[in-house]
TORGU-337029 format. One record per residue (C-alpha): residue in one letter; x, y, z. Coordinates in pm, 1 decimal, padded with zeros to 6 digits, always signed. Layout:
> resn; c1; c2; c3
> A; X; Y; Z
...
//
This chain:
> resn; c1; c2; c3
> M; +08870.6; +10707.6; +10371.9
> G; +09159.3; +10639.2; +10136.3
> R; +09015.9; +10298.8; +10049.1
> Q; +08651.7; +10405.5; +10028.5
> I; +08711.4; +10702.8; +09802.3
> M; +08852.0; +10465.6; +09539.3
> S; +08500.5; +10331.7; +09480.5
> V; +08386.7; +10680.2; +09376.7
> M; +08689.0; +10708.6; +09146.9
> I; +08620.1; +10383.9; +08957.1
> E; +08408.4; +10537.2; +08680.8
> P; +08619.8; +10852.0; +08609.5
> I; +08951.3; +10659.5; +08624.0
> K; +08807.6; +10390.2; +08397.9
> Q; +08701.5; +10652.4; +08143.1
> E; +09031.1; +10844.9; +08151.4
> F; +09256.3; +10541.5; +08106.9
> H; +09007.7; +10333.8; +07897.7
> V; +09029.1; +10014.6; +08105.0
> S; +08784.2; +09732.6; +08190.6
> D; +08598.3; +09644.7; +08512.7
> A; +08854.7; +09370.5; +08576.2
> A; +09137.8; +09624.5; +08546.3
> M; +08962.4; +09853.0; +08793.6
> G; +08925.2; +09555.1; +09025.2
> L; +09302.2; +09511.4; +08994.9
> I; +09387.9; +09870.2; +09091.6
> S; +09125.5; +09898.0; +09364.8
> G; +09206.0; +09554.6; +09505.1
> L; +09483.4; +09315.7; +09407.9
> A; +09761.7; +09570.7; +09342.6
> F; +09706.6; +09710.0; +09690.9
> A; +09651.1; +09375.2; +09857.5
> V; +09960.4; +09191.1; +09734.3
> V; +10201.2; +09449.3; +09877.4
> Y; +09993.0; +09495.4; +10193.0
> A; +09989.0; +09122.4; +10254.3
> F; +10357.6; +09073.3; +10171.9
> L; +10460.2; +09337.2; +10426.5
> G; +10188.0; +09260.1; +10681.7
> L; +10376.4; +08996.7; +10883.3
> P; +10706.5; +09190.3; +10900.5
> A; +10506.6; +09497.6; +11006.0
> G; +10330.9; +09303.5; +11281.5
> R; +10656.4; +09155.6; +11403.7
> L; +10811.3; +09503.8; +11401.1
> S; +10533.3; +09625.9; +11628.7
> D; +10577.7; +09332.2; +11866.0
> R; +10945.3; +09421.9; +11912.3
> H; +10956.2; +09803.5; +11895.6
> T; +10775.6; +10114.6; +12021.7
> R; +10433.6; +10096.6; +11860.5
> T; +10350.0; +10468.1; +11872.4
> R; +10669.9; +10546.2; +11682.1
> V; +10588.3; +10280.3; +11421.5
> L; +10245.5; +10438.7; +11369.1
> A; +10379.6; +10792.6; +11338.2
> I; +10625.9; +10692.4; +11065.4
> S; +10358.9; +10489.9; +10887.1
> L; +10120.6; +10787.7; +10877.0
> G; +10383.8; +11015.4; +10725.0
> L; +10475.8; +10767.2; +10452.1
> W; +10107.8; +10702.0; +10378.4
> A; +10047.2; +11074.9; +10323.1
> F; +10333.7; +11095.2; +10073.0
> A; +10219.9; +10785.4; +09879.6
> T; +09858.2; +10906.4; +09861.6
> L; +09963.2; +11242.5; +09721.6
> L; +10169.7; +11055.9; +09462.1
> C; +09852.2; +10879.3; +09341.3
> G; +09713.4; +11217.3; +09240.9
> F; +10014.5; +11284.1; +09017.3
> A; +09984.1; +10953.1; +08825.8
> M; +10007.4; +11013.0; +08450.2
> S; +09925.1; +10656.6; +08342.2
> F; +09728.5; +10358.0; +08466.3
> W; +10046.2; +10166.4; +08552.9
> M; +10188.4; +10462.9; +08742.4
> L; +09867.2; +10476.1; +08946.2
> I; +09900.8; +10104.2; +09023.9
> F; +10258.3; +10162.8; +09144.3
> A; +10147.4; +10453.4; +09365.4
> R; +09869.8; +10240.4; +09517.2
> M; +10129.9; +09975.5; +09598.2
> L; +10331.6; +10238.6; +09786.2
> V; +10016.7; +10331.0; +09980.0
> A; +09978.0; +09965.8; +10077.7
> A; +10340.0; +09946.7; +10194.8
> A; +10295.4; +10251.3; +10419.7
> E; +09963.7; +10127.2; +10558.1
> A; +10076.4; +09773.2; +10644.7
> P; +10169.3; +09842.5; +11012.8
> V; +09854.8; +10039.4; +11100.7
> T; +09596.6; +09773.7; +11190.1
> P; +09816.1; +09522.3; +11381.0
> T; +09993.9; +09802.3; +11569.7
> S; +09671.4; +09979.1; +11662.7
> L; +09495.5; +09663.3; +11780.1
> S; +09799.7; +09567.0; +11985.9
> L; +09785.8; +09909.1; +12155.0
> I; +09412.0; +09875.4; +12223.9
> S; +09470.4; +09533.9; +12384.9
> D; +09705.7; +09700.6; +12634.1
> L; +09473.3; +09995.7; +12697.4
> Y; +09157.6; +09796.1; +12780.8
> P; +09092.3; +09472.4; +12976.6
> P; +08916.1; +09183.8; +12795.9
> H; +08568.5; +09261.9; +12932.5
> R; +08585.5; +09616.1; +12785.2
> R; +08793.3; +09537.0; +12477.8
> S; +08517.8; +09457.8; +12224.3
> L; +08361.8; +09802.2; +12258.6
> A; +08704.1; +09968.7; +12232.4
> I; +08784.1; +09765.3; +11921.6
> S; +08444.3; +09849.7; +11773.2
> F; +08524.1; +10221.8; +11799.8
> F; +08852.7; +10161.6; +11618.8
> T; +08697.0; +09945.4; +11345.4
> G; +08391.7; +10172.9; +11329.1
> A; +08601.2; +10480.2; +11251.2
> P; +08650.0; +10377.6; +10884.8
> T; +08272.8; +10343.1; +10843.6
> I; +08231.0; +10700.3; +10965.5
> S; +08507.1; +10817.5; +10733.0
> S; +08334.2; +10641.1; +10444.6
> I; +08055.1; +10896.5; +10479.7
> L; +08309.5; +11167.9; +10402.9
> G; +08502.8; +10958.5; +10152.5
> L; +08194.1; +10870.0; +09947.9
> S; +07968.6; +11174.0; +09989.7
> I; +08207.7; +11470.6; +10011.0
> G; +08458.5; +11272.7; +09805.7
> A; +08198.8; +11221.6; +09533.1
> W; +08131.2; +11595.9; +09525.9
> I; +08502.8; +11681.1; +09508.3
> I; +08567.7; +11426.0; +09233.6
> D; +08257.5; +11529.6; +09038.2
> S; +08354.3; +11897.5; +09062.3
> Y; +08735.1; +11895.0; +09051.9
> G; +08840.3; +11551.9; +08925.8
> W; +08961.8; +11229.7; +09084.2
> R; +09317.6; +11355.5; +09135.9
> T; +09195.1; +11625.3; +09376.0
> G; +09037.4; +11349.5; +09586.6
> F; +09381.7; +11205.0; +09659.3
> Y; +09521.2; +11548.1; +09746.9
> A; +09231.7; +11615.0; +09985.9
> I; +09278.5; +11297.2; +10191.5
> G; +09658.8; +11279.7; +10179.1
> T; +09745.2; +11628.4; +10304.6
> P; +09592.1; +11608.5; +10658.4
> L; +09791.0; +11291.8; +10736.3
> I; +10112.9; +11492.5; +10746.4
> L; +09975.4; +11683.1; +11047.1
> F; +09843.0; +11366.5; +11212.2
> S; +10185.6; +11207.0; +11182.6
> L; +10345.5; +11495.0; +11372.8
> I; +10074.0; +11492.3; +11641.8
> F; +10111.4; +11117.6; +11693.6
> S; +10489.5; +11131.4; +11723.9
> L; +10485.6; +11419.4; +11973.5
> F; +10185.7; +11356.8; +12200.0
> V; +10071.8; +10990.5; +12199.2
> K; +10236.6; +10778.2; +12471.2
> E; +10318.1; +10406.1; +12459.4
> P; +10111.0; +10200.6; +12710.5
> T; +10260.6; +09923.4; +12924.6
> R; +10274.0; +09606.7; +12716.3
> G; +10075.7; +09313.9; +12856.8
> Q; +09938.3; +09497.9; +13160.5
> W; +09610.2; +09300.2; +13152.5
> D; +09772.9; +08961.4; +13096.8
> T; +09845.2; +08698.4; +13358.4
> G; +10148.9; +08473.7; +13323.6
> G; +10361.1; +08455.3; +13010.9
> S; +10712.7; +08574.3; +12949.0
> T; +10818.6; +08929.9; +13027.9
> E; +11061.4; +08921.0; +12733.0
> P; +10977.2; +08883.3; +12362.3
> P; +11047.2; +08535.9; +12216.3
> R; +11354.3; +08492.3; +11997.4
> E; +11182.2; +08280.4; +11732.6
> G; +11190.8; +08397.7; +11371.9
> L; +10906.0; +08549.5; +11173.9
> M; +10795.4; +08232.8; +10993.5
> Q; +10824.9; +08021.6; +11307.7
> A; +10602.8; +08267.7; +11494.8
> A; +10346.1; +08273.1; +11213.2
> L; +10332.0; +07893.3; +11179.7
> K; +10294.8; +07856.6; +11555.6
> L; +09990.8; +08082.3; +11548.3
> L; +09836.2; +07904.0; +11249.0
> R; +09873.1; +07569.3; +11426.6
> N; +09642.5; +07708.0; +11694.7
> K; +09307.5; +07575.6; +11568.2
> A; +09099.2; +07857.7; +11713.4
> C; +09330.2; +08123.3; +11561.5
> F; +09327.9; +07945.7; +11225.7
> M; +08947.5; +07921.1; +11212.2
> L; +08899.2; +08285.2; +11313.6
> I; +09151.3; +08411.3; +11059.1
> G; +09004.9; +08194.2; +10782.4
> A; +08647.6; +08300.3; +10855.5
> S; +08749.0; +08666.8; +10861.5
> A; +08929.3; +08637.4; +10528.1
> I; +08635.9; +08480.3; +10343.7
> T; +08394.6; +08728.3; +10502.4
> T; +08590.6; +09024.8; +10369.7
> F; +08587.3; +08871.7; +10019.8
> S; +08223.0; +08975.1; +09985.8
> A; +08239.5; +09275.8; +10219.1
> F; +08511.5; +09459.5; +10024.6
> S; +08343.2; +09372.4; +09694.9
> F; +08025.8; +09538.4; +09819.8
> A; +08213.2; +09842.6; +09950.7
> M; +08411.7; +09891.4; +09630.6
> W; +08134.1; +09830.7; +09375.7
> N; +07826.2; +09964.3; +09556.3
> T; +07854.6; +10314.7; +09410.3
> S; +07890.2; +10176.3; +09057.5
> F; +07594.2; +09944.1; +09122.3
> L; +07373.3; +10240.1; +09215.3
> V; +07488.3; +10429.6; +08905.3
> R; +07431.3; +10138.0; +08666.1
> S; +07127.4; +09958.3; +08807.8
> H; +06941.4; +10247.4; +08974.4
> E; +07041.1; +10519.3; +08726.3
> L; +07173.1; +10761.7; +08988.0
> S; +07436.6; +11024.1; +08920.0
> L; +07786.6; +10956.2; +09050.4
> Q; +07747.2; +11226.6; +09315.3
> H; +07410.1; +11099.4; +09440.8
> A; +07529.1; +10737.4; +09436.9
> G; +07840.8; +10829.1; +09635.7
> I; +07639.1; +11022.3; +09892.2
> L; +07392.6; +10735.6; +09944.2
> A; +07659.9; +10464.8; +09955.5
> G; +07860.1; +10665.8; +10204.4
> V; +07587.3; +10798.9; +10432.3
> V; +07356.3; +10495.3; +10443.8
> T; +07616.3; +10220.3; +10473.3
> G; +07853.9; +10437.3; +10678.0
> I; +07601.5; +10534.0; +10944.8
> A; +07446.6; +10185.5; +10955.8
> A; +07785.3; +10014.4; +10984.9
> A; +07912.0; +10259.7; +11246.6
> I; +07604.7; +10206.1; +11465.5
> G; +07619.7; +09829.6; +11407.5
> S; +07987.8; +09816.4; +11495.5
> I; +07947.9; +10003.5; +11823.8
> F; +07630.5; +09812.8; +11916.6
> S; +07792.9; +09474.4; +11848.1
> G; +08096.2; +09574.7; +12059.6
> W; +07873.9; +09681.2; +12349.8
> L; +07658.0; +09368.7; +12319.6
> T; +07962.7; +09141.5; +12297.6
> D; +08117.1; +09285.3; +12615.4
> R; +07792.8; +09236.0; +12807.8
> L; +07723.7; +08881.5; +12691.1
> S; +08079.1; +08743.0; +12671.6
> A; +08150.8; +08852.6; +13029.7
> H; +07922.1; +08563.8; +13133.9
> N; +07982.5; +08321.9; +12845.0
> R; +08275.9; +08348.7; +12600.5
> A; +08077.9; +08153.7; +12340.3
> W; +07909.6; +08482.8; +12248.7
> L; +08240.6; +08593.5; +12093.8
> V; +08152.3; +08346.1; +11816.6
> R; +07771.7; +08344.7; +11832.4
> I; +07738.9; +08716.5; +11760.5
> P; +07941.2; +08697.2; +11434.4
> I; +07729.1; +08401.1; +11318.5
> I; +07405.2; +08591.2; +11382.1
> G; +07539.7; +08899.6; +11206.3
> H; +07651.6; +08703.9; +10899.1
> C; +07315.8; +08532.8; +10852.3
> I; +07103.0; +08847.4; +10876.6
> A; +07344.8; +09060.0; +10672.4
> T; +07358.5; +08809.6; +10384.1
> L; +06979.6; +08785.7; +10357.9
> A; +06950.7; +09164.7; +10356.3
> M; +07232.4; +09196.0; +10101.3
> V; +07065.3; +08960.1; +09854.0
> A; +06734.7; +09145.1; +09899.1
> Y; +06916.8; +09474.2; +09829.3
> F; +07066.6; +09351.2; +09503.8
> L; +06739.5; +09190.7; +09387.6
> T; +06520.5; +09495.6; +09454.4
> P; +06434.6; +09654.0; +09118.7
> A; +06508.1; +10018.1; +09038.4
> G; +06262.9; +10268.9; +09181.0
> I; +06284.2; +10589.4; +09381.7
> A; +06104.2; +10582.1; +09716.4
> F; +06155.2; +10949.4; +09815.8
> E; +06401.5; +11238.3; +09805.1
> V; +06609.8; +11388.5; +10084.7
> A; +06767.5; +11729.9; +10015.6
> S; +06719.3; +11671.1; +09641.0
> V; +06898.4; +11332.5; +09663.6
> P; +06679.8; +11051.2; +09520.7
> V; +06667.7; +10749.6; +09753.3
> P; +06591.3; +10410.6; +09587.8
> T; +06356.7; +10169.7; +09763.9
> A; +06643.9; +09921.0; +09787.0
> M; +06835.0; +10140.7; +10033.6
> I; +06636.2; +10009.9; +10332.5
> W; +06791.3; +09666.8; +10269.2
> C; +07131.3; +09830.4; +10222.4
> A; +07102.3; +09990.6; +10567.1
> I; +07004.8; +09660.9; +10732.3
> A; +07293.1; +09480.5; +10563.1
> G; +07536.8; +09753.7; +10665.8
> F; +07425.2; +09731.1; +11029.9
> F; +07473.9; +09354.6; +11061.4
> T; +07767.3; +09298.0; +10825.8
> V; +08015.1; +09437.3; +11084.0
> F; +07890.1; +09226.3; +11376.6
> W; +08184.4; +08986.3; +11340.3
> V; +08465.8; +09240.1; +11370.6
> A; +08488.8; +09337.8; +11739.1
> P; +08420.0; +08991.1; +11889.6
> S; +08662.4; +08820.6; +11649.3
> F; +08947.3; +09062.7; +11722.7
> N; +08874.2; +09043.6; +12095.7
> L; +08890.1; +08664.4; +12090.0
> L; +09215.4; +08671.8; +11891.4
> S; +09370.2; +08907.2; +12147.3
> Q; +09281.7; +08660.9; +12425.8
> L; +09415.0; +08352.5; +12248.7
> V; +09776.8; +08474.7; +12230.3
> T; +10038.4; +08635.8; +12454.8
> Q; +10125.3; +09006.9; +12464.7
> W; +10431.3; +08935.0; +12246.6
> Q; +10221.5; +08771.8; +11973.2
> R; +09933.1; +09015.7; +11939.0
> A; +10057.5; +09241.6; +11661.5
> T; +10177.1; +08933.8; +11473.3
> V; +09841.8; +08751.5; +11498.1
> F; +09655.8; +09069.2; +11401.8
> A; +09896.0; +09106.1; +11109.6
> L; +09825.9; +08745.6; +11004.4
> Q; +09454.3; +08816.5; +11017.0
> T; +09504.3; +09136.2; +10819.0
> V; +09722.6; +08961.3; +10559.5
> F; +09458.9; +08700.2; +10482.6
> T; +09164.7; +08940.9; +10487.9
> T; +09355.3; +09178.2; +10260.9
> L; +09447.7; +08911.1; +10007.6
> C; +09101.6; +08756.3; +10005.6
> G; +08897.2; +09072.8; +10056.3
> V; +09076.2; +09377.7; +09920.0
> G; +09277.8; +09173.5; +09668.3
> L; +09044.2; +08911.1; +09525.0
> G; +08702.6; +09053.1; +09615.6
> P; +08681.7; +09355.6; +09381.3
> L; +08885.6; +09178.3; +09111.9
> V; +08671.0; +08862.7; +09104.9
> T; +08351.4; +09069.6; +09115.0
> G; +08470.0; +09278.6; +08820.6
> A; +08569.7; +08966.0; +08627.1
> I; +08231.8; +08798.4; +08694.1
> S; +08056.6; +09119.6; +08587.3
> D; +08251.8; +09122.9; +08259.7
> A; +08172.7; +08753.4; +08202.0
> L; +07798.6; +08804.2; +08261.9
> I; +07760.3; +09092.4; +08014.3
> P; +07658.4; +08863.1; +07722.1
> H; +07384.1; +08711.2; +07940.0
> T; +07261.6; +08996.9; +08161.2
> G; +07372.4; +09308.6; +07973.9
> E; +07384.1; +09626.4; +08181.5
> E; +07270.0; +09433.9; +08492.8
> S; +07583.3; +09216.5; +08498.1
> L; +07724.0; +09390.9; +08807.7
> R; +07400.5; +09327.8; +09001.8
> Y; +07423.2; +08951.7; +08953.7
> A; +07799.0; +08942.4; +09008.5
> L; +07748.3; +09103.5; +09350.3
> I; +07475.3; +08851.3; +09438.5
> I; +07706.5; +08560.2; +09355.3
> V; +07987.9; +08703.9; +09566.2
> S; +07762.8; +08790.1; +09863.4
> I; +07648.3; +08430.4; +09922.2
> T; +08007.0; +08314.6; +09984.5
> V; +07949.5; +08419.9; +10348.1
> I; +07799.1; +08072.8; +10396.1
> V; +08156.5; +07940.4; +10426.1
> P; +08264.9; +08154.5; +10726.6
> V; +07934.3; +08078.7; +10898.3
> L; +08015.3; +07706.6; +10876.8
> M; +08370.9; +07767.3; +10999.8
> L; +08250.7; +07967.1; +11299.8
> W; +07988.8; +07704.1; +11380.4
> T; +08265.9; +07443.3; +11382.8
> L; +08471.1; +07663.9; +11614.5
> L; +08172.6; +07713.7; +11844.2
> R; +08150.3; +07337.9; +11894.9
> S; +08519.8; +07325.4; +11995.0
> K; +08541.3; +07360.8; +12373.0
> P; +08904.3; +07434.5; +12482.5
> W; +08914.1; +07802.0; +12375.3
> L; +08599.7; +07868.9; +12583.0
> Q; +08776.7; +07806.8; +12911.7
> K; +09140.8; +07898.6; +12860.9
> T; +09324.9; +08217.5; +12769.6
> Q; +09697.8; +08188.3; +12706.2
//
């Protein structure tokens, strides 16, 4: 929710501080991503060596403080600094959580479990974009930070007091019962030399380049190209893409568990299928001209939203099978580290470069396309998914990972 609500804040923050689209791409992307990526590997290694539930509890508390600080920012540079603190606090969350899930569920049930974890942010985007848009429209963007930061203080206390650490590696066969003594960089390089790990991490990173661009700029696209109000655009972006992505995430996890139980190749085939359909739907969404199809509770719904829903459903098909396969390719003492590596690269490429490059392309296209510059910038960025499709196809033709789990 903390990431998604930033997309609703782009226009009011831009107006208050008088900055460009590229600058907003910096604060919504690169400023967050650089710190998140820099601390990602140490955070993953920390989780591989220490009690993961305790790491998460501390992370939640620090995240709440940093988010509240964003609301008190008195200048654009102070807001950038606060967002960097948010990134520092958030760095352990994904690798630690996925490591815990890998010890809570066996491989044949893991994709569905992961899909619930990765689907939770799509549900929260409904609140972050719809209710968040209403709060920001009514009370200002600073109140949005206060609203999402305060509850995390309570969650931090609940996590530290009531959530128990599962047995590490309980579903694994073989491997050491003690963590390796190798250093951080040695562990990371060892994982990157694993061809299957490298291809999965690379494909995920390039995929999120377009995915985060879409998530961050979709509300602004609806405001500029479909002439919706900020509140209506936020509601549609949150509800339509949130519900579609949540359903798609859970369905892909369920489907992956059923099919991969008989043939592990489906852990790669399902992401390829999802990428192809989602990209076609995404391009159709951006190319559909402005026009209102109908209204729901006084909210005008553009004709293009049907393509947005289809894209949202299929664009998350890669997540659960890719994380599941990563968890099977490494030992129990490497999981948080490999998930951190994946998160580092997806953050740099997706959260960091995606919104920034899209904003820069939009600025560059203004002399040629005028007010529709963002539409064409998003089309250009969306077709980069061709690269991860080719990488996954190459991985699919590689046989060793199909038979062996370390």
